[in-house]
VMD Tcl script that draws the C-alpha trace (Angstrom):
set ca {
  {45.33 17.99 -13.20}
  {42.84 20.20 -11.36}
  {39.67 20.84 -13.29}
  {37.94 24.22 -13.09}
  {40.37 25.75 -10.60}
  {39.46 29.32 -11.59}
  {35.77 28.50 -11.01}
  {36.53 27.13 -7.54}
  {38.62 30.21 -6.69}
  {35.72 32.47 -7.71}
  {33.18 30.49 -5.66}
  {35.43 30.55 -2.57}
  {36.21 34.26 -2.95}
  {32.47 35.01 -2.81}
  {31.61 32.50 -0.09}
  {32.27 34.73 2.95}
  {29.99 37.51 1.69}
  {27.23 35.14 0.58}
  {27.20 33.23 3.87}
  {27.09 36.47 5.84}
  {24.17 37.70 3.70}
  {22.32 34.40 4.25}
  {22.86 34.55 7.99}
  {21.50 38.11 8.05}
  {18.53 37.13 5.87}
  {17.54 34.14 7.99}
  {18.43 35.70 11.31}
  {19.79 32.40 12.55}
  {23.01 30.37 12.57}
  {23.33 28.19 9.48}
  {23.78 24.51 8.79}
  {26.28 23.57 6.08}
  {23.50 22.74 3.62}
  {22.00 26.18 4.08}
  {25.34 27.89 3.50}
  {25.84 26.08 0.21}
  {22.24 26.52 -0.96}
  {22.12 30.25 -0.26}
  {25.57 30.68 -1.85}
  {24.23 29.14 -5.08}
  {21.05 31.14 -5.63}
  {20.43 32.14 -9.23}
  {19.53 35.64 -8.05}
  {20.22 37.20 -4.63}
  {17.46 36.45 -2.13}
  {15.19 39.09 -0.67}
  {13.71 36.77 1.94}
  {14.51 33.62 3.83}
  {13.09 30.55 2.08}
  {10.78 28.13 3.86}
  {11.98 24.57 3.88}
  {9.66 22.15 2.17}
  {7.42 24.94 0.83}
  {9.22 27.55 -1.30}
  {10.46 26.78 -4.78}
  {13.91 28.28 -5.24}
  {16.03 29.01 -8.33}
  {19.63 27.80 -8.07}
  {22.77 28.09 -10.18}
  {24.76 24.82 -9.85}
  {28.48 24.86 -10.61}
  {28.54 21.84 -12.89}
  {26.62 18.96 -14.52}
  {27.59 15.28 -14.79}
  {25.79 12.71 -16.95}
  {26.24 8.95 -17.26}
  {26.01 7.42 -20.73}
  {22.54 5.92 -20.36}
  {20.96 9.22 -19.28}
  {23.31 11.48 -21.26}
  {21.83 10.27 -24.51}
  {18.38 11.65 -23.77}
  {19.70 14.72 -21.94}
  {21.89 15.71 -24.89}
  {19.25 14.85 -27.48}
  {17.12 17.38 -25.63}
  {19.96 19.90 -25.24}
  {20.85 19.93 -28.95}
  {17.33 21.21 -29.72}
  {17.38 24.13 -27.26}
  {19.37 26.57 -29.40}
  {22.69 26.95 -27.55}
  {26.07 26.33 -29.20}
  {27.93 25.51 -25.97}
  {27.18 24.46 -22.41}
  {27.02 27.34 -19.95}
  {28.65 25.43 -17.05}
  {31.33 22.73 -16.89}
  {29.71 19.44 -17.87}
  {30.86 15.85 -18.35}
  {29.68 12.54 -19.83}
  {30.76 9.22 -18.30}
  {30.49 5.91 -20.22}
  {29.77 3.43 -17.44}
  {26.27 1.95 -17.77}
  {26.43 0.14 -21.11}
  {29.20 -2.34 -20.29}
  {27.73 -5.77 -19.59}
  {29.48 -7.92 -16.99}
  {29.89 -11.43 -18.34}
  {33.35 -13.03 -18.11}
  {35.79 -10.38 -16.94}
  {37.03 -6.84 -17.44}
  {39.17 -7.09 -20.58}
  {36.78 -9.12 -22.75}
  {33.63 -7.41 -21.45}
  {35.03 -3.95 -22.20}
  {36.09 -4.94 -25.72}
  {32.61 -6.31 -26.45}
  {30.96 -3.16 -25.04}
  {33.10 -0.85 -27.18}
  {32.12 -2.85 -30.26}
  {28.40 -3.29 -29.47}
  {27.89 0.30 -28.32}
  {30.10 2.01 -30.92}
  {27.20 3.99 -32.39}
  {26.21 5.38 -28.99}
  {29.78 6.08 -27.85}
  {30.52 7.87 -31.13}
  {27.38 9.96 -30.69}
  {28.23 10.88 -27.10}
  {31.86 11.63 -27.97}
  {30.94 13.85 -30.93}
  {28.12 15.72 -29.20}
  {30.38 16.30 -26.18}
  {33.04 17.62 -28.53}
  {30.57 19.94 -30.21}
  {29.10 21.50 -27.09}
  {32.22 21.76 -24.91}
  {31.57 18.77 -22.66}
  {34.30 16.63 -21.06}
  {34.08 12.98 -22.12}
  {35.15 9.98 -20.05}
  {35.55 6.92 -22.24}
  {34.24 3.43 -21.56}
  {36.47 1.82 -18.93}
  {37.40 5.14 -17.28}
  {35.11 4.44 -14.37}
  {31.71 4.97 -12.83}
  {30.38 8.53 -12.90}
  {30.15 8.97 -9.12}
  {33.65 7.70 -8.42}
  {35.16 9.77 -11.24}
  {33.33 12.86 -9.95}
  {34.69 12.23 -6.43}
  {38.25 11.82 -7.75}
  {38.25 14.76 -10.12}
  {35.45 17.28 -9.76}
  {33.83 17.32 -6.32}
  {34.94 20.13 -4.03}
  {33.79 21.33 -0.58}
  {31.05 23.93 -0.67}
  {30.18 23.40 -4.33}
  {26.87 22.49 -5.91}
  {26.32 20.17 -8.84}
  {23.58 18.14 -10.43}
  {23.94 14.77 -12.10}
  {21.63 12.71 -14.26}
  {21.82 9.78 -11.88}
  {20.30 9.43 -8.45}
  {23.62 8.46 -6.82}
  {25.36 11.70 -7.71}
  {25.28 12.43 -3.94}
  {28.61 10.51 -3.76}
  {30.19 13.98 -3.98}
  {28.69 14.79 -0.56}
  {31.66 12.88 0.80}
  {33.75 15.90 -0.19}
  {31.30 18.41 1.26}
  {29.48 19.16 -1.98}
  {25.73 19.48 -2.48}
  {25.31 17.02 -5.36}
  {21.77 16.29 -6.44}
  {20.42 13.59 -8.74}
  {18.05 14.86 -11.44}
  {16.48 13.97 -14.74}
  {17.94 15.02 -18.10}
  {15.54 17.94 -18.57}
  {16.93 19.51 -15.38}
  {20.43 19.09 -16.78}
  {19.34 20.92 -19.92}
  {18.24 23.88 -17.78}
  {21.65 24.19 -16.17}
  {23.68 23.49 -19.32}
  {21.61 26.16 -21.06}
  {22.54 28.67 -18.36}
  {19.02 28.92 -16.98}
  {17.90 28.80 -13.39}
  {17.43 25.34 -11.93}
  {14.38 25.01 -9.73}
  {14.19 22.98 -6.52}
  {11.84 23.09 -3.57}
  {13.89 24.32 -0.61}
  {14.87 21.06 1.05}
  {14.07 20.17 4.61}
  {17.09 19.19 6.71}
  {17.65 15.91 8.49}
  {20.61 16.01 10.86}
  {22.43 12.81 11.73}
  {24.80 13.17 14.66}
  {27.56 10.57 14.71}
  {29.44 9.96 17.94}
  {32.28 7.57 18.73}
  {34.42 5.71 16.21}
  {33.88 2.69 13.97}
  {35.64 -0.43 15.12}
  {35.99 -4.10 14.31}
  {33.81 -5.29 11.45}
  {31.71 -2.12 11.29}
  {32.22 0.16 8.28}
  {30.78 3.39 6.80}
  {28.36 1.29 4.76}
  {26.76 0.08 7.98}
  {25.89 3.65 8.95}
  {23.70 4.21 5.90}
  {22.29 0.68 6.09}
  {21.13 1.47 9.62}
  {19.83 4.90 8.57}
  {17.86 3.26 5.73}
  {16.21 1.04 8.30}
  {15.25 4.09 10.37}
  {14.05 6.43 7.62}
  {12.78 3.85 5.04}
  {12.89 4.36 1.29}
  {10.85 7.55 1.46}
  {11.90 9.00 4.80}
  {14.42 11.35 3.24}
  {12.15 12.64 0.45}
  {12.50 16.37 -0.02}
  {15.33 16.61 2.50}
  {19.08 17.01 2.61}
  {20.65 14.63 5.09}
  {23.53 16.33 6.88}
  {25.97 14.23 8.94}
  {28.01 15.86 11.68}
  {29.77 15.21 14.98}
  {33.05 13.65 16.06}
  {32.04 10.36 14.47}
  {31.64 12.05 11.11}
  {35.07 13.65 11.30}
  {36.58 10.23 12.07}
  {35.37 8.75 8.77}
  {37.48 8.70 5.61}
  {36.38 10.91 2.72}
  {35.54 7.85 0.62}
  {33.64 6.36 3.56}
  {31.64 9.57 3.70}
  {31.07 9.23 -0.07}
  {29.71 5.71 0.40}
  {27.18 6.98 2.94}
  {26.11 9.89 0.75}
  {25.84 7.68 -2.30}
  {23.29 5.37 -0.76}
  {21.28 8.34 0.49}
  {19.36 8.02 -2.77}
  {17.83 4.84 -1.30}
  {16.09 6.81 1.42}
  {14.78 9.29 -1.14}
  {17.08 12.08 0.06}
  {17.66 15.12 -2.14}
  {21.31 14.59 -1.29}
  {23.55 13.87 1.68}
  {26.41 15.94 3.00}
  {29.41 15.97 5.32}
  {31.33 18.99 6.62}
  {34.85 19.77 5.44}
  {37.53 18.25 7.65}
  {41.08 16.85 7.66}
  {39.97 13.59 6.01}
  {38.61 15.49 3.02}
  {41.77 17.58 2.86}
  {43.88 14.40 2.79}
  {41.79 12.89 0.00}
  {41.99 16.05 -2.11}
  {45.78 16.00 -1.74}
  {45.98 12.29 -2.54}
  {44.04 12.90 -5.78}
  {46.39 15.71 -6.87}
  {44.15 18.58 -5.82}
  {46.42 20.27 -3.30}
  {45.35 23.72 -4.52}
  {41.70 22.96 -3.78}
  {42.57 21.73 -0.28}
  {44.54 24.92 0.40}
  {41.66 27.08 -0.82}
  {39.15 25.13 1.29}
  {41.39 25.49 4.35}
  {41.20 29.26 3.86}
  {37.40 29.34 4.25}
  {37.04 26.29 6.51}
  {34.50 27.99 8.82}
  {32.09 28.41 5.89}
  {32.42 24.75 4.91}
  {31.08 23.51 8.24}
  {27.88 24.23 10.19}
  {27.99 27.22 12.52}
  {29.10 26.39 16.10}
  {25.59 27.06 17.42}
  {24.28 24.24 15.20}
  {26.73 21.79 16.73}
  {25.82 22.99 20.21}
  {22.05 22.52 19.85}
  {21.27 20.65 16.61}
  {17.61 19.96 17.37}
  {16.93 23.70 16.92}
  {18.29 23.78 13.38}
  {17.27 20.48 11.78}
  {13.74 19.34 10.98}
  {14.61 15.86 12.23}
  {17.54 14.66 14.31}
  {18.96 11.13 14.52}
  {21.89 10.11 16.74}
  {24.08 7.06 16.11}
  {26.88 5.91 18.39}
  {29.54 4.39 16.15}
  {31.18 2.66 19.11}
  {28.12 0.41 19.32}
  {27.30 0.04 15.61}
  {26.92 -3.51 14.33}
  {27.43 -4.52 10.71}
  {24.12 -4.65 8.86}
  {22.65 -6.70 6.03}
  {19.67 -5.17 4.22}
  {17.06 -6.90 2.09}
  {15.79 -8.73 0.24}
  {13.84 -6.80 -2.44}
  {14.12 -3.41 -0.73}
  {17.16 -1.51 0.58}
  {15.49 -0.40 3.83}
  {14.83 -3.84 5.34}
  {17.72 -3.57 7.80}
  {19.09 -6.48 9.85}
  {21.96 -6.19 12.33}
  {24.31 -9.10 11.71}
  {23.40 -10.58 15.11}
  {19.79 -11.01 13.96}
  {20.28 -11.74 10.27}
  {20.71 -15.53 10.45}
  {17.51 -15.79 12.45}
  {15.69 -13.66 9.84}
  {17.01 -15.85 7.00}
  {15.69 -18.98 8.64}
  {12.39 -17.47 9.80}
  {11.58 -16.11 6.34}
  {12.88 -19.20 4.53}
  {15.18 -17.18 2.32}
  {17.69 -19.38 0.48}
  {20.55 -19.93 2.93}
  {23.12 -20.96 0.36}
  {24.87 -17.93 -1.08}
  {25.53 -18.25 -4.80}
  {27.25 -14.97 -5.73}
  {28.96 -12.22 -3.73}
  {29.75 -8.95 -5.49}
  {31.82 -6.02 -4.18}
  {32.72 -2.63 -5.59}
  {30.74 -0.32 -7.88}
  {30.27 3.43 -7.51}
  {30.05 3.35 -3.77}
  {32.20 0.68 -2.19}
  {35.18 0.55 -4.48}
  {37.57 2.87 -2.66}
  {41.13 1.92 -1.85}
  {40.04 1.57 1.78}
  {37.17 -0.79 0.91}
  {39.31 -2.93 -1.35}
  {42.17 -3.12 1.14}
  {39.85 -4.31 3.92}
  {38.24 -6.90 1.65}
  {41.66 -8.02 0.44}
  {42.74 -8.55 4.07}
  {39.91 -11.09 4.40}
  {40.83 -12.71 1.09}
  {44.41 -13.08 2.36}
  {43.07 -14.67 5.54}
  {41.21 -17.21 3.44}
  {44.49 -18.10 1.73}
  {46.46 -18.25 4.98}
  {43.81 -20.24 6.86}
  {43.23 -22.67 3.97}
  {39.63 -21.64 3.44}
  {37.99 -22.23 0.10}
  {35.63 -19.60 -1.26}
  {32.22 -21.21 -1.48}
  {30.38 -18.60 -3.58}
  {31.18 -16.90 -6.85}
  {33.03 -13.68 -6.07}
  {33.32 -10.60 -8.28}
  {35.11 -7.29 -7.83}
  {34.11 -4.09 -9.64}
  {36.64 -1.24 -9.36}
  {34.98 2.17 -9.40}
  {37.52 3.82 -11.69}
  {40.69 3.18 -13.64}
  {42.56 5.18 -11.00}
  {41.43 2.75 -8.30}
  {41.87 -0.34 -10.50}
  {45.41 0.53 -11.54}
  {46.41 1.33 -7.97}
  {44.97 -1.83 -6.40}
  {46.61 -3.90 -9.13}
  {49.97 -2.20 -8.46}
  {49.62 -2.83 -4.72}
  {48.83 -6.52 -5.19}
  {45.18 -6.66 -4.12}
  {43.90 -7.99 -7.43}
  {46.40 -10.85 -7.26}
  {45.10 -11.69 -3.78}
  {41.51 -11.78 -5.03}
  {42.56 -13.92 -7.98}
  {44.05 -16.52 -5.61}
  {40.63 -17.11 -4.02}
  {38.85 -17.23 -7.39}
  {37.70 -13.61 -7.51}
  {36.83 -12.26 -10.97}
  {37.61 -8.62 -11.67}
  {34.92 -6.93 -13.76}
  {35.19 -3.75 -15.84}
  {35.29 -0.32 -14.21}
  {31.59 0.07 -14.79}
  {28.14 -0.38 -13.29}
  {27.54 -3.91 -14.54}
  {25.51 -6.09 -12.15}
  {24.44 -3.11 -10.05}
  {22.14 -1.86 -12.81}
  {21.18 -5.10 -14.46}
  {24.05 -5.28 -16.94}
  {24.97 -8.78 -15.85}
  {24.94 -11.93 -17.93}
  {24.59 -14.15 -14.92}
  {25.54 -17.82 -15.08}
  {22.76 -19.79 -13.38}
  {21.49 -23.31 -14.07}
  {17.81 -22.56 -13.45}
  {16.60 -18.94 -13.64}
  {13.37 -19.84 -11.85}
  {15.07 -21.33 -8.81}
  {14.99 -19.30 -5.62}
  {18.52 -18.16 -4.88}
  {20.47 -15.64 -2.83}
  {23.16 -13.13 -3.78}
  {24.79 -10.41 -1.71}
  {26.38 -7.18 -2.92}
  {27.96 -4.00 -1.61}
  {25.75 -2.07 -4.05}
  {22.75 0.03 -3.03}
  {19.67 -1.29 -4.78}
  {18.19 -4.73 -4.48}
  {14.73 -4.49 -6.01}
  {13.34 -7.65 -7.57}
  {15.01 -8.34 -10.94}
  {17.42 -5.40 -10.40}
  {20.76 -7.19 -10.73}
  {20.16 -10.18 -12.95}
  {16.62 -9.76 -14.25}
  {15.40 -12.76 -12.22}
  {12.40 -12.41 -9.91}
  {13.62 -15.48 -8.01}
  {16.87 -13.83 -6.92}
  {16.95 -12.63 -3.31}
  {19.48 -9.78 -3.26}
  {20.98 -8.52 -0.02}
  {23.18 -5.46 0.60}
  {26.10 -5.20 3.02}
  {29.57 -3.72 3.36}
  {32.39 -5.08 1.16}
  {33.91 -6.73 4.24}
  {30.74 -8.60 5.15}
  {30.15 -9.53 1.50}
  {33.67 -10.96 1.26}
  {33.17 -12.95 4.46}
  {29.92 -14.36 3.09}
  {31.70 -15.23 -0.17}
  {34.16 -17.32 1.84}
  {31.41 -18.96 3.91}
  {28.85 -19.41 1.11}
  {26.13 -19.37 3.76}
  {23.83 -16.47 4.74}
  {23.39 -17.84 8.27}
  {27.11 -17.33 8.89}
  {28.06 -14.56 11.32}
  {31.75 -13.70 10.83}
  {31.89 -11.97 14.20}
  {31.35 -15.21 16.12}
  {31.05 -18.27 13.86}
  {33.83 -20.64 12.81}
  {34.45 -22.18 9.40}
  {35.92 -25.58 8.56}
  {39.00 -25.27 6.35}
  {40.40 -27.72 3.80}
  {42.36 -29.49 6.54}
  {39.19 -30.08 8.54}
  {40.17 -27.49 11.17}
  {37.70 -24.96 12.57}
  {38.98 -21.41 12.15}
  {37.61 -17.92 12.64}
  {38.08 -14.88 10.46}
  {39.88 -12.03 12.18}
  {38.60 -8.49 11.94}
  {39.38 -6.89 8.56}
  {42.19 -4.37 8.32}
  {42.94 -1.73 5.73}
  {44.20 1.76 5.00}
  {42.32 4.84 3.84}
  {44.70 5.91 1.11}
  {47.42 4.08 -0.83}
  {50.75 4.38 1.03}
  {52.59 4.73 -2.29}
  {49.96 7.07 -3.76}
  {47.41 6.65 -6.52}
  {48.71 5.93 -10.00}
  {47.20 5.51 -13.45}
  {48.53 5.25 -17.01}
  {45.45 6.51 -18.83}
  {42.48 7.79 -16.78}
  {40.27 7.77 -19.90}
  {39.49 11.49 -20.21}
  {38.88 13.25 -23.53}
  {38.80 17.06 -23.50}
  {36.31 18.75 -25.84}
  {37.32 20.74 -28.91}
  {38.00 24.42 -28.26}
  {35.70 25.25 -31.18}
  {32.91 22.73 -31.70}
  {31.06 24.69 -34.37}
  {32.29 22.44 -37.19}
  {31.79 19.17 -35.34}
  {28.97 17.12 -36.87}
  {26.70 15.04 -34.69}
  {25.45 12.11 -36.75}
  {22.30 10.18 -35.92}
  {21.38 7.68 -38.63}
  {17.70 7.98 -39.63}
  {17.27 4.20 -39.40}
  {19.15 3.79 -36.13}
  {17.64 1.44 -33.56}
  {19.73 2.98 -30.74}
  {19.30 6.72 -31.31}
  {16.32 8.83 -32.31}
  {16.09 12.60 -32.69}
  {13.34 14.07 -30.56}
  {10.22 15.89 -31.67}
  {8.55 18.37 -29.30}
  {5.63 17.08 -27.27}
  {2.23 18.58 -28.05}
  {1.05 21.50 -25.89}
  {-2.05 21.15 -23.72}
  {-5.27 21.57 -25.71}
  {-6.68 24.16 -23.32}
  {-9.60 22.14 -21.92}
  {-10.31 19.69 -19.15}
  {-9.25 16.14 -20.01}
  {-12.21 13.84 -20.57}
  {-12.72 10.26 -21.65}
  {-9.33 9.01 -20.46}
  {-8.94 5.26 -20.00}
  {-7.31 3.56 -17.04}
  {-4.13 1.98 -18.37}
  {-2.94 0.26 -15.18}
  {-3.53 0.46 -11.46}
  {-0.11 -0.49 -10.10}
  {-0.09 -2.39 -6.82}
  {2.57 -1.87 -4.16}
  {6.16 -0.94 -4.89}
  {6.54 0.64 -8.32}
  {10.06 1.95 -8.80}
  {11.59 3.48 -11.90}
  {12.86 -0.05 -12.62}
  {9.26 -1.24 -12.72}
  {8.33 1.67 -15.00}
  {11.37 1.53 -17.30}
  {13.62 -1.47 -16.71}
  {17.37 -1.29 -17.11}
  {19.36 -4.39 -18.06}
  {18.85 -5.26 -21.74}
  {16.75 -2.11 -22.24}
  {19.70 0.18 -21.56}
  {20.72 -0.08 -25.20}
  {17.59 1.86 -26.19}
  {18.10 4.82 -23.84}
  {18.70 7.10 -26.85}
  {15.64 5.89 -28.76}
  {12.41 6.98 -27.12}
  {10.05 4.91 -29.24}
  {11.96 1.66 -28.88}
  {12.53 1.95 -25.15}
  {8.86 2.80 -24.65}
  {8.20 -0.89 -25.29}
  {9.31 -1.52 -21.71}
  {6.89 0.96 -20.14}
  {5.47 -0.39 -16.89}
  {6.12 -3.99 -17.84}
  {7.43 -4.64 -14.33}
  {4.47 -3.09 -12.50}
  {1.98 -5.43 -10.81}
  {-1.58 -4.98 -12.10}
  {-3.82 -4.57 -9.06}
  {-6.70 -6.43 -10.71}
  {-4.97 -9.67 -11.68}
  {-1.68 -9.66 -9.69}
  {0.23 -10.05 -12.95}
  {2.93 -8.01 -14.65}
  {2.59 -6.64 -18.18}
  {-1.00 -7.82 -18.57}
  {-3.75 -5.17 -18.57}
  {-7.23 -4.90 -19.98}
  {-7.72 -3.01 -23.23}
  {-11.08 -1.32 -22.75}
  {-11.55 -0.95 -26.52}
  {-11.35 -4.69 -27.20}
  {-11.94 -6.27 -23.80}
  {-8.78 -8.32 -24.28}
  {-5.71 -8.48 -22.03}
  {-2.28 -7.64 -23.36}
  {1.04 -5.88 -22.65}
  {0.97 -2.42 -21.08}
  {2.91 -0.63 -23.88}
  {0.79 -2.19 -26.61}
  {-2.40 -1.24 -24.80}
  {-1.19 2.35 -24.39}
  {-0.31 2.48 -28.09}
  {-3.81 1.24 -28.96}
  {-5.41 4.04 -26.94}
  {-3.04 6.58 -28.50}
  {-3.84 5.35 -32.03}
  {-7.54 5.78 -31.26}
  {-6.95 9.36 -30.07}
  {-7.73 8.45 -26.46}
  {-5.55 9.51 -23.54}
  {-4.84 7.21 -20.61}
  {-4.15 7.37 -16.88}
  {-1.75 5.44 -14.65}
  {-2.66 4.94 -10.97}
  {0.01 4.09 -8.41}
  {0.63 3.43 -4.74}
  {3.07 4.97 -2.21}
  {6.46 6.44 -3.20}
  {5.74 5.87 -6.87}
  {8.89 6.29 -8.99}
  {11.29 5.39 -6.19}
  {14.88 4.64 -7.12}
  {16.69 5.90 -10.19}
  {16.65 9.37 -11.71}
  {15.83 7.98 -15.14}
  {13.57 10.37 -16.96}
  {12.59 7.64 -19.40}
  {10.12 6.59 -16.72}
  {8.41 9.95 -17.34}
  {9.08 10.32 -21.07}
  {7.72 6.91 -22.03}
  {4.21 7.47 -20.63}
  {4.24 10.94 -22.20}
  {5.23 9.45 -25.55}
  {2.55 6.74 -25.39}
  {-0.33 9.07 -24.62}
  {-0.59 8.85 -20.83}
  {-1.92 12.21 -19.62}
  {-1.78 11.82 -15.85}
  {-0.17 9.77 -13.10}
  {-2.34 9.63 -9.96}
  {-0.73 8.07 -6.88}
  {-0.76 7.97 -3.11}
  {2.69 9.62 -3.03}
  {5.66 10.31 -5.35}
  {9.41 9.98 -5.08}
  {11.02 13.43 -5.56}
  {12.96 13.03 -8.78}
  {10.20 11.17 -10.60}
  {7.58 13.78 -9.73}
  {9.87 16.50 -11.10}
  {10.61 14.49 -14.24}
  {6.88 14.13 -14.93}
  {6.37 17.87 -14.54}
  {9.29 18.63 -16.87}
  {7.73 16.50 -19.61}
  {4.36 18.26 -19.40}
  {2.62 15.46 -17.51}
  {0.09 15.74 -14.70}
  {1.57 14.33 -11.48}
  {-1.32 14.14 -8.99}
  {-1.83 12.64 -5.54}
  {-5.03 11.41 -3.90}
  {-6.21 13.95 -1.32}
  {-7.66 10.93 0.50}
  {-5.26 8.02 0.06}
  {-8.11 5.54 0.42}
  {-9.53 6.83 -2.87}
  {-6.93 4.62 -4.52}
  {-9.32 1.76 -3.69}
  {-12.13 3.39 -5.71}
  {-10.32 2.99 -9.03}
  {-11.90 0.15 -11.04}
  {-10.50 -1.76 -13.99}
  {-12.99 -0.47 -16.58}
  {-12.97 3.18 -15.44}
  {-13.15 6.08 -17.84}
  {-11.65 9.13 -16.21}
  {-12.09 12.91 -16.47}
  {-9.74 15.46 -14.94}
  {-11.58 18.69 -14.15}
  {-10.26 22.11 -13.18}
  {-7.39 22.45 -15.65}
  {-8.75 25.65 -17.17}
  {-8.22 27.28 -13.78}
  {-5.10 25.25 -12.86}
  {-3.62 27.19 -9.93}
  {-0.88 26.54 -7.35}
  {-2.34 25.03 -4.19}
  {-5.81 24.46 -5.68}
  {-6.88 20.79 -5.94}
  {-8.23 19.27 -9.13}
  {-11.22 16.94 -9.45}
  {-11.09 13.46 -10.94}
  {-14.38 11.98 -12.14}
  {-14.51 8.19 -12.26}
  {-17.06 6.78 -14.72}
  {-17.53 3.16 -13.71}
  {-18.66 0.46 -16.12}
  {-21.94 0.02 -14.19}
  {-22.93 3.60 -15.01}
  {-22.11 5.09 -11.60}
  {-19.80 8.07 -11.24}
  {-17.63 9.18 -8.36}
  {-15.83 12.47 -7.84}
  {-12.54 12.43 -5.97}
  {-10.20 15.26 -5.06}
  {-6.54 15.17 -6.10}
  {-3.70 17.41 -5.00}
  {-0.63 18.66 -6.80}
  {2.57 20.59 -6.04}
  {2.76 22.67 -9.24}
  {3.88 26.29 -9.06}
  {3.15 28.87 -11.77}
  {6.22 28.00 -13.81}
  {5.50 24.27 -13.66}
  {1.89 24.88 -14.71}
  {3.34 26.70 -17.70}
  {5.42 23.60 -18.50}
  {2.17 21.63 -18.56}
  {0.42 24.17 -20.78}
  {3.30 24.35 -23.26}
  {3.73 20.60 -23.48}
  {6.98 20.40 -21.49}
  {9.74 22.56 -20.05}
  {11.92 22.09 -23.12}
  {9.32 23.75 -25.34}
  {9.64 26.87 -23.19}
  {13.43 26.80 -23.40}
  {13.26 26.55 -27.19}
  {10.97 29.55 -27.28}
  {13.33 31.52 -25.08}
  {16.42 30.90 -27.23}
  {14.48 31.41 -30.46}
  {13.78 35.05 -29.55}
}
mol new
graphics top color blue
foreach p $ca { graphics top sphere $p radius 0.5 }
foreach p [lrange $ca 0 end-1] q [lrange $ca 1 end] { graphics top cylinder $p $q radius 0.2 }
display resetview
């Protein structure tokens, strides 16, 4: 089945004219990203847009939402006044399935435990014309790649890893739920025109190196914030040599460098994947406009002229990488990793190895890992670490079972988990004797922040390709280098692992009995969406209060967060995922993972009204009950990681009026703006040091809040001294209006009420 074929035909029929108009407007040859962006403007452009400066209105082709974020997105959408979504949209039930013992039992438990939420999502999807993918169908990004992504398209998804679709030449951008509401309501979606980072790939991968190693290396070069505000565009002969799913893996992890999205040009590999996933018509259409689905020849000839930053990687020389712990940009080539493990005294014994998820669960990945598992059997090697496999979708799972790979994994003790996110997002009931003991795990996932996978601060999580993870599972030792080290087998012989082998696409084709898709009702007007008034999982939303029209005075410092403060630190996943549809309940996790600058502790801050120390959410609630607003202060790249808008909605709900930081991650800054919050940055980053624990804070200049004009923050210290510091912002006129009206959704309601 090909979804939205008429839509794709329309987009392709208009592509030639739109690209020509963009080329005339800019007066220059175009990169692929520029072609797609200009072809998806909400209104025709009258000028060329400046990268990194101009806010631009876009019209994405579709919206995808995973179950954890869909709850809040759709709770917001149902209040906006529309009776149906304006663009094709889908919901994917993948986040709420906890990995514990294995796929069958874990899925059954999830369906029972989450019945209220699944019923809500199913019914609200039915009512508003949204496609629904049931629990067990697969992870949003993999399902999008298999069914919806198409070259030259543009979509948004309420998950930061939506860029997976870049592997099929689609601009796919992770956003918060409020952004999804804009698009589903048929309104313009605003984005600052991205800068462009070009990554030229030469040569061809060989040996143990895999597509995952490309993005692991790139993460080491760009760091977790190096891609902020930019589209990363891969090109060159090396790019064309990669499989479509390999390209998807690279794009997926682009979220870990802060990239707006990542992108590859249309080529034969993409065409083959489209055909293999029963989308021959899309491949034929793409072939017809191939020149518009790749950068112009002049860009290839002299890329430094057309990208804001250029990186070159020779795939012939690329080593496998292992990244971590605690951050995805700490990149170690395998030749140096053992030395790093010993030098840093990271636990050498590997306890768990996990492969799969939304990124590395392709047929190619699994086949290469299975080749190593078969070697372990043939060479009489015993797997020395726990080993789990997470298929990305039912399509992949059914096919790898049919082709015997699951049986191979079973023979070495591998446990197949549900087609869901599981350990990657903290939905993992890990079996460990002592949760406080330092320990090491390795995954083929993307994120490895402290407490991310299993909720344990003591767990050192590393990221590598599925092949390297499988090799480590066999060895059980992080100082093992599979490229040169031998292992002792059960017969006492020393043996080496051979290079992994695999195939891009299943030789006998993909197959599936039930992919897990539920089409919406043709007429949803009579469908009732039920939210029980006493539900602990779901809560209908009330509009946030508009700005009072004056400067904000007498605000209390809630917390000064020290160092890395990701969306996981602000709104943890794991056990808290069950409250993603209930704003008040989930707000009890607000900033409980952030480190308080003043005492180096988590979830312990001073209540200035009582002088006592207590949890962050409780302290915020105390200020709110007293009619006092509060302020959160943060460090660099605040809000890194996930797209979860709960990290913005929770502070808003608990009375926080402003977030003042050294720098923001893109999605989080936008989410704050959407919810009517003040997202401010220190004009002088050293002013972060001036914030004291007992500060009362004023924010001055709001009555003349203007794009490009700084605001003033007045710090009233406990000793009676005051200090004025300057803070910057990136608000445009429309975003300032969101602030004044109490959030973007309030404006949408007004619009549809007319």
